[in-house]
N, C-alpha and C positions, 0 to 999 in steps of 0.2 A: 905176085901172090897167079898161080890155079885154076884152071875152070872145076879138078876136083877140090881145091879148098873154099874154092870163091862157091863154091855149089854144096858144102858141108855147112858152112858156115852158112849162110842163108838158113838149110837146116836149122844147123840148134837154134838161130834167129827166132823162126815160126816158131819147134817147138819150145820157147820159153816164153811164146809170146801166148800160146796155144797152152801148157803151161800153170801161166799169169792168170789169165783168163777163164778157165779151170777154178780156179784158188780163190777169184773172184766169185767166180757162181758158189764156190763151197759155204764160203763165208758171210753170200745173202741169204744163202736156204739156212745159215747152221743163226744170223742175225731175226730172221722171219719169224725161225722157233722159238725162239731164245722174246721175240712179241711176245709171237700164240699164247707158248704158254704164261706167258706175263697174266695177257691177259684172259685164260683161260681163270687162271690161281684167282685173282678180281674178281671175276662171276662167281663165281662158286663162295671168294668171302662174303659177298654181294648177295649172292643166293642167303649163307647163311645167315646176315643179318636180317634179312626176309625174315626165314621163315623164326627164328626167338622174339623179330618181335610180332610176330600174326603167334603166337604159338599162344601165348598170355590175352590177346583178346579174342582167341575162339575159346579159351579154357573159362575168361568173364565170362561170351556167349553163352558159353553151355550151362554157368553157377546161374546165369537172369534169366534159363530159359529153368529150369527145372523151377526156381524158386518158382514165377512164372505160376508154371504148373501144380508146384502145392498151393501159388492161393486160392486154384480153379477149384478144387480139391478140395479145402478150406468151406470154398464162399458155397457150392454146389449142397455138403452137407450142414453146412444152416441152414441154410431155401429149405432143404428138406424138411431139416429140423422145426420149423419153422412152418414150414403147411400141414403139419404133422400135425403139431401144437391145435393149430387154428382148425383142422378136419377135428381132433377130441374138441375144442372148446364148441362148435355147433355141431353136434350130433349129443353133446351134455343138453346147450341146448336148449336144444330138439326133444331128449327128453328131457327136460325138466317141466318144459312146456304142457307136451301130452300128461305129464302127470299134475299139472296141475291145471289144464282145461282140458280133459277128456274129449267135451259139449263137442267148442272150436274144431277141435282138431281134426276129433273125425267129420266133421264137414267139411272142414279145409280137405282133407281130403279124397273121400270121395269125389266134391270140385272137382280137385286136380284132375283126379281117375276121370271123370266123366269126359273134362275138358281134351285128356288123351283120347281119350279114346273115338271122341268129335271127328279130332284134328285126322286119326289118324284113317277113319270112316270118311275121309272128304281128299284127306289126299288119295284112298286104292280109289273110289272114281273117276279122277283125275283120271289116271292111267287107260289109258287105252293098253286092250287087251288082246294079245302075241298069240 
């Protein structure tokens, strides 16, 4: 065997070895891509499943919030109507009392006015002039 043949044989073996190493590297890259693709698919499925679970919960929470808002509005309307009725009853009772007891009503009104005027005068005297 000549030196040229031996050199060619070593070179061929080196090329074959390099090709095998490159092929193994390519196979590893492909295998890694497949694993990564599968992992991404699983993650996407998980996100879809999570979304499918959370959408009904969000819808339920929104419905509950709407219900609470409606109940609050109804309660405020009822309270307002009740307050109007009570104010009207008080006004009716006052009108009835004035009609039944005009003298007492006049004395009470005059006394209330005098008391209010006295309080206002006292409050104005306590303030320092600027």
